[in-house]
C-alpha positions as CSV (number, residue, x, y, z in Angstrom):
1,M,-13.8,-7.4,1.9
2,I,-12.9,-4.9,4.6
3,E,-9.5,-3.3,5.1
4,L,-8.2,-2.0,8.4
5,L,-5.8,0.8,7.5
6,F,-3.5,2.1,10.1
7,T,-0.4,4.2,10.6
8,A,2.5,2.6,12.4
9,C,5.4,4.7,13.6
10,L,8.7,3.6,15.0
11,A,8.7,3.8,18.8
12,T,12.2,5.2,18.9
13,A,11.6,7.7,16.0
14,P,7.9,8.7,16.1
15,D,8.3,10.9,13.0
16,V,9.1,7.7,10.9
17,C,5.8,6.2,10.0
18,E,4.4,3.7,7.5
19,Q,0.9,3.0,6.3
20,K,-0.1,-0.6,7.0
21,S,-3.3,-2.6,6.4
22,L,-5.0,-5.8,7.5
23,T,-7.7,-7.3,5.2
24,F,-10.7,-9.3,6.5
25,V,-13.2,-11.4,4.5
26,D,-16.8,-11.8,5.6
27,V,-16.6,-9.0,8.1
28,T,-19.0,-6.0,8.2
29,P,-17.7,-2.5,8.5
30,M,-19.3,-2.3,12.0
31,A,-17.5,-5.5,13.0
32,C,-14.2,-4.1,11.8
33,M,-14.7,-1.0,13.8
34,M,-15.6,-3.0,16.9
35,G,-12.8,-5.5,16.5
36,A,-10.0,-3.1,15.3
37,Q,-8.5,-2.4,18.7
38,P,-7.8,-6.0,19.6
39,E,-6.4,-6.7,16.2
40,L,-4.2,-3.7,16.3
41,A,-3.0,-4.7,19.8
42,K,-2.2,-8.2,18.5
43,W,-0.3,-6.6,15.6
44,Q,1.6,-4.3,17.9
45,V,2.7,-7.2,20.2
46,E,4.1,-8.9,17.0
47,H,5.8,-5.7,15.9
48,P,7.2,-4.2,19.2
49,K,9.4,-1.6,17.4
50,F,6.2,0.1,16.1
51,S,3.4,2.1,17.7
52,V,0.0,2.4,16.1
53,Q,-1.0,6.0,15.7
54,G,-4.3,6.0,13.9
55,W,-6.7,3.6,12.1
56,K,-9.9,3.3,10.0
57,C,-11.9,0.6,8.4
58,K,-13.0,0.8,4.7
59,M,-14.5,-1.4,2.0
60,V,-11.9,-2.8,-0.4
61,N,-12.7,-1.6,-3.9
62,L,-11.9,-4.6,-6.0
63,D,-12.4,-2.7,-9.3
64,S,-9.4,-0.3,-8.6
65,Q,-6.9,-3.0,-7.4
66,A,-4.0,-3.7,-9.7
67,I,-3.7,-7.2,-11.1
């Protein structure tokens, strides 16, 4: 599993930010990097009050996730 982590800030208050993530199954890290911008653009259209400020892809560590 790959996680696309990003920071979303309120468009009207850029200092108010939240950490968000999208999780993908059967995607390589390179595919995440290449497909991140369209996915983030789609997310931003669905959440117009937010502006995406930064992002990264990482492998999900299933051993450290809470049950």
